[in-house]
LORO-249925 format. One line per field, with one value per residue: z, y, x of N, C-alpha, C in turn; residue number from 1. Coordinates in steps of 0.1 Angstrom, whole numbers, plus 2048, in hexadecimal, padded with zeros to 3 digits. Layout:
N
n_Z = Z, ... .
n_Y = Y, ... .
n_X = X, ... .
ca_Z = Z, ... .
ca_Y = Y, ... .
ca_X = X, ... .
c_Z = Z, ... .
c_Y = Y, ... .
c_X = X, ... .
k = NUM, ... .
//
This chain:
119
n_Z = ACA, AE4, ADF, AE5, AF3, B08, B0F, B1D, B21, B06, AFC, B0B, B00, AE5, AE7, AF2, ADE, ACA, AD1, AC8, ABD, AD1, AEA, B03, B03, AF4, AFC, AFB, B08, B02, AFF, AFA, AE7, AD9, ACF, ABE, AAC, AA0, A95, A82, A73, A6D, A61, A73, A7A, A87, AA9, AAF, A97, A95, AA9, A9C, A87, A96, AA0, A88, A7F, A93, A91, A78, A7C, A84, A98, ABC, AD2, AF2, B0E, B2B, B45, B51, B57, B70, B72, B67, B74, B80, B6D, B61, B47, B28, B08, AE6, AC5, AA4, A86, A65, A5B, A45, A34, A45, A5D, A7C, A9F, ABB, ADC, AF7, B14, B24, B33, B49, B5A, B6B, B72, B4E, B43, B2D, B18, B2B, B2B, B22, B0F, B12, B00, AFF, AF2, AD2, AB5, A9B, A8F .
n_Y = 94C, 93B, 921, 8FE, 8F6, 8EC, 8D3, 8BB, 8BA, 8BB, 8A3, 891, 897, 891, 876, 86B, 872, 862, 849, 848, 835, 823, 819, 831, 842, 85A, 86A, 874, 88D, 89C, 8B8, 8B8, 8CB, 8CD, 8B3, 8B2, 8C5, 8B7, 8A2, 8AF, 8C1, 8B3, 89C, 889, 87C, 861, 862, 856, 858, 874, 876, 868, 87B, 891, 887, 882, 89D, 8A9, 899, 89F, 8B7, 8CB, 8E5, 8E7, 8F9, 908, 911, 924, 919, 928, 926, 91F, 905, 8F4, 8F6, 8E2, 8DB, 8E8, 8F2, 8F5, 8E5, 8EC, 8E3, 8EB, 8E4, 8D7, 8C7, 8B4, 8CA, 8DE, 8F7, 8EE, 8F0, 8E1, 8DA, 8CF, 8BB, 8B3, 897, 88C, 882, 88A, 879, 872, 855, 839, 836, 841, 85A, 86D, 87C, 892, 89A, 8B7, 8C9, 8D1, 8E4, 8FC, 911 .
n_X = 196, 1A6, 1BE, 1C1, 1DD, 1EC, 202, 1FD, 1E0, 1D9, 1E4, 1D5, 1BB, 1BE, 1C4, 1AC, 19A, 1A6, 19D, 183, 171, 16D, 158, 14F, 165, 161, 147, 124, 110, 0F7, 0E0, 0BD, 0B7, 0D0, 0D1, 0BB, 0C4, 0DA, 0CC, 0BB, 0CC, 0E3, 0DB, 0D3, 0EB, 0FE, 10A, 123, 12F, 133, 146, 15B, 160, 168, 180, 18F, 191, 1A1, 1B8, 1C0, 1CC, 1BA, 1AE, 1AA, 197, 19D, 18C, 189, 175, 158, 13D, 126, 11A, 12D, 145, 154, 166, 184, 187, 176, 174, 175, 16B, 16B, 15D, 155, 138, 126, 124, 11E, 127, 132, 131, 140, 13E, 152, 15C, 179, 184, 19C, 1BA, 1D9, 1F7, 1F5, 1E5, 1E5, 1C9, 1B6, 1AB, 18E, 173, 158, 13D, 12A, 11B, 10E, 10B, 102, 11C .
ca_Z = AD4, AE7, ADA, AEF, AF1, B13, B0A, B24, B1D, AF8, AFA, B10, AF7, AD9, AEA, AF4, AD0, AC3, AD5, AC5, ABA, ADD, AF3, B0F, B02, AEF, B00, AF8, B12, AFB, B03, AF0, ADC, AD1, AC8, AB3, AA1, A99, A8D, A77, A6B, A69, A5C, A7E, A7A, A94, AB1, AAE, A8A, A99, AB0, A92, A80, A9F, AA0, A7B, A7F, A9B, A8C, A6C, A80, A87, AA5, AC7, ADB, B00, B14, B39, B48, B5B, B5A, B7D, B71, B62, B7B, B83, B62, B5F, B3A, B1E, AFB, ADA, AB8, A99, A7A, A5B, A59, A3B, A2F, A50, A67, A89, AAC, AC5, AEA, AFE, B21, B24, B40, B49, B66, B69, B64, B44, B41, B20, B18, B36, B29, B1A, B0B, B13, AF7, B06, AE9, AC3, AAE, A90, A93 .
ca_Y = 942, 935, 913, 8F4, 8F4, 8E5, 8C6, 8AF, 8B9, 8B8, 895, 88A, 899, 889, 867, 868, 872, 856, 83E, 84C, 829, 81A, 81E, 837, 84C, 866, 869, 87F, 891, 8A8, 8BD, 8B5, 8D5, 8C9, 8A6, 8B6, 8CB, 8AC, 89B, 8B7, 8C7, 8A9, 890, 87F, 875, 85A, 869, 850, 85E, 881, 873, 866, 887, 899, 881, 885, 8AB, 8AC, 891, 8A6, 8C4, 8D4, 8EB, 8E6, 905, 906, 91D, 924, 918, 932, 923, 918, 8F6, 8ED, 8FA, 8D7, 8DA, 8F5, 8F7, 8ED, 8E5, 8EE, 8DF, 8F1, 8DC, 8D7, 8BA, 8B5, 8D8, 8E7, 8FB, 8E9, 8F2, 8D6, 8DD, 8C3, 8BB, 8A9, 890, 887, 885, 889, 877, 86C, 847, 836, 832, 845, 867, 86D, 889, 892, 8A4, 8BC, 8D2, 8D2, 8ED, 904, 91C .
ca_X = 195, 1B3, 1C0, 1C6, 1EB, 1F3, 206, 1F6, 1D2, 1D8, 1E7, 1C9, 1B0, 1C1, 1C3, 19E, 194, 1AB, 195, 175, 168, 16C, 14E, 153, 170, 15A, 139, 11B, 105, 0F2, 0D3, 0B3, 0B9, 0DB, 0CE, 0B2, 0CC, 0E1, 0C2, 0B6, 0D6, 0ED, 0D4, 0D3, 0F8, 101, 114, 130, 135, 138, 153, 165, 163, 170, 18E, 195, 193, 1AC, 1C3, 1C5, 1D1, 1B0, 1B1, 1A1, 198, 19C, 185, 188, 167, 153, 12F, 125, 117, 139, 151, 15D, 170, 18B, 186, 16F, 17C, 16C, 170, 163, 160, 14A, 132, 11B, 124, 11A, 130, 12E, 138, 13E, 144, 155, 163, 184, 186, 1A9, 1C2, 1E7, 1FD, 1EC, 1E7, 1E0, 1BB, 1AF, 1A4, 182, 16D, 149, 138, 11E, 113, 111, 102, 108, 125 .
c_Z = AD7, AE3, AE6, AEB, AFC, B0E, B10, B20, B0F, AF5, AFF, B06, AEA, ADB, AEB, AE6, AC8, AC6, AD2, AC3, AC6, AE6, B00, B0E, AFC, AF2, AFD, B03, B0D, B00, AF8, AE4, AD3, AC9, ABD, AA8, A99, A90, A81, A6E, A66, A65, A66, A7D, A87, A9C, AB0, AA1, A8D, AA1, AA7, A8B, A89, A9F, A93, A7A, A86, A96, A80, A6F, A83, A96, AAF, ACF, AE9, B07, B23, B3D, B53, B5E, B66, B7B, B6C, B69, B81, B78, B61, B52, B33, B11, AF0, ACE, AAE, A8C, A70, A5A, A50, A36, A39, A59, A75, A94, AB5, AD1, AF1, B0C, B20, B32, B40, B57, B63, B74, B5B, B44, B34, B22, B24, B34, B20, B18, B0C, B0A, AFD, AFE, ADB, ABD, AA3, A96, A8B .
c_Y = 93C, 926, 90A, 8F1, 8ED, 8D7, 8BA, 8AE, 8B6, 8A9, 88D, 88B, 891, 87A, 863, 868, 866, 849, 840, 840, 820, 821, 825, 842, 85A, 864, 876, 881, 89E, 8AB, 8B8, 8BE, 8D1, 8BC, 8A9, 8BC, 8C1, 8A5, 8A2, 8BC, 8BE, 89C, 885, 876, 86E, 862, 863, 855, 86C, 880, 870, 872, 891, 894, 884, 894, 8AE, 8A5, 898, 8B4, 8CF, 8D9, 8E7, 8F2, 901, 912, 91B, 923, 921, 92F, 91B, 909, 8EE, 8F0, 8EF, 8D4, 8E8, 8FB, 8EF, 8EF, 8E4, 8EA, 8E6, 8EA, 8DD, 8C9, 8BC, 8C4, 8E2, 8EA, 8F7, 8EC, 8E7, 8DA, 8D0, 8C6, 8B0, 8A4, 888, 889, 884, 880, 86F, 85D, 843, 831, 836, 851, 865, 87B, 887, 89E, 8A9, 8C5, 8D1, 8DB, 8F5, 90E, 928 .
c_X = 1A3, 1B3, 1C4, 1D4, 1F3, 1F6, 1FF, 1E8, 1D0, 1DB, 1DB, 1BD, 1B2, 1BF, 1B4, 197, 199, 1A3, 186, 16B, 166, 162, 154, 15E, 16B, 14C, 131, 111, 0FF, 0E4, 0C9, 0B4, 0C5, 0D8, 0C4, 0BA, 0D4, 0D8, 0BE, 0C1, 0E1, 0E7, 0D4, 0E0, 0FA, 10C, 122, 137, 13A, 145, 15E, 16A, 16B, 17F, 195, 199, 1A0, 1B9, 1C9, 1CB, 1C7, 1B1, 1A6, 1A2, 196, 197, 184, 179, 163, 144, 12E, 122, 123, 146, 15A, 167, 176, 189, 17B, 176, 172, 173, 166, 167, 154, 145, 126, 119, 11F, 125, 12B, 137, 135, 146, 146, 15C, 16D, 185, 193, 1AF, 1D1, 1ED, 1F3, 1F0, 1E0, 1D1, 1B3, 1A7, 198, 17D, 15E, 145, 12B, 116, 117, 106, 109, 111, 124 .
k = 1, 2, 3, 4, 5, 6, 7, 8, 9, 10, 11, 12, 13, 14, 15, 16, 17, 18, 19, 20, 21, 22, 23, 24, 25, 26, 27, 28, 29, 30, 31, 32, 33, 34, 35, 36, 37, 38, 39, 40, 41, 42, 43, 44, 45, 46, 47, 48, 49, 50, 51, 52, 53, 54, 55, 56, 57, 58, 59, 60, 61, 62, 63, 64, 65, 66, 67, 68, 69, 70, 71, 72, 73, 74, 75, 76, 77, 78, 79, 80, 81, 82, 83, 84, 85, 86, 87, 88, 89, 90, 91, 92, 93, 94, 95, 96, 97, 98, 99, 100, 101, 102, 103, 104, 105, 106, 107, 108, 109, 110, 111, 112, 113, 114, 115, 116, 117, 118, 119 .
//
């Protein structure tokens, strides 16, 4: 997978994750299937806690993948961004959308989590 290396998008992504505890910076729009998976496989871990784990993963140097978006329903986003981490001894895939604009302004970028499942 190609890594998120663009300095502007990476800065926007890190800033949004850095605000994980503030309502609105890391939002979840999950399908019923993804919600059921979180409930059953992650012991119904609160979504805000998953936001914290995403932040800690990236802050510790964990990679974020950047994938050119090709699915018709998401073409309003040029890319989607994926994080792969371990939660409760489970390998987890998290698909996100970065919402930002240039020039970057402090506390303006956000992340929409659209999928979570086993990797």
